[in-house]
C-alpha positions, 0 to 999 in steps of 0.5 A, spaced: 500 500 499 501 507 498 505 510 504 501 516 507 503 521 511 497 523 514 496 516 516 503 515 520 502 522 523 495 520 525 498 514 528 504 517 532 499 522 534 494 516 537 500 514 541 502 520 544 494 521 546 494 513 549 501 515 554 497 522 556 491 518 557 495 513 562 498 519 566 491 522 567 488 515 569 494 515 574 492 522 576 484 519 577 482 523 571 477 518 568 472 523 565 475 527 560 481 523 559 476 517 556 473 522 551 480 525 549 482 517 548 476 516 544 477 522 539 484 522 539 484 514 536 479 515 532 482 520 528 487 515 525 482 510 524 477 514 520 483 515 516 485 508 515 478 507 512 478 513 508 485 510 504 480 504 504 474 507 501 470 504 496 469 511 492 471 518 492 465 520 496 466 515 501 474 517 502 471 525 502 466 523 508 471 519 512 477 524 512 471 529 513 470 525 520 477 524 522 478 532 521 472 533 526 475 528 530 482 532 530 478 538 532 475 535 538 481 532 541 484 539 540 478 542 544 479 537 549 487 537 549 486 545 550 481 544 556 486 540 560 491 544 559 487 550 562 485 545 568 488 544 574 493 538 571 499 542 571 505 537 571 502 534 564 505 538 558 499 538 552 503 543 548 506 538 543 500 534 542 496 541 541 500 543 536 500 537 532 493 536 533 493 543 529 497 540 524 493 534 523 487 538 522 491 543 517 492 537 513 485 533 513 482 540 511 487 541 505 485 533 503 478 535 504 478 541 500 482 538 494 477 532 494 471 537 493 475 540 487 477 534 483 
């Protein structure tokens, strides 16, 4: 299968989300950590589905969902960053989530044009 930068980056991002999730669980933060885990790992899952899409419309739809999940993940990361959990750094994951959003938005816009 052809290499996909967005697929690889979303996978590495999900690994970072899992690490943050574990640290949040150690601090007894269960509700927001589950939301973060769900949305943060869903990005790559939707990208994988898009790459195996049955049609151009299916590809675009799954990439759009991945983009929305990236936006949601960024929201949870920013919320957690502003909360009392100061000993955990969210900055790199927030930056990476924005880069994924930018990439996915570009993919969706490009797919609409063709």
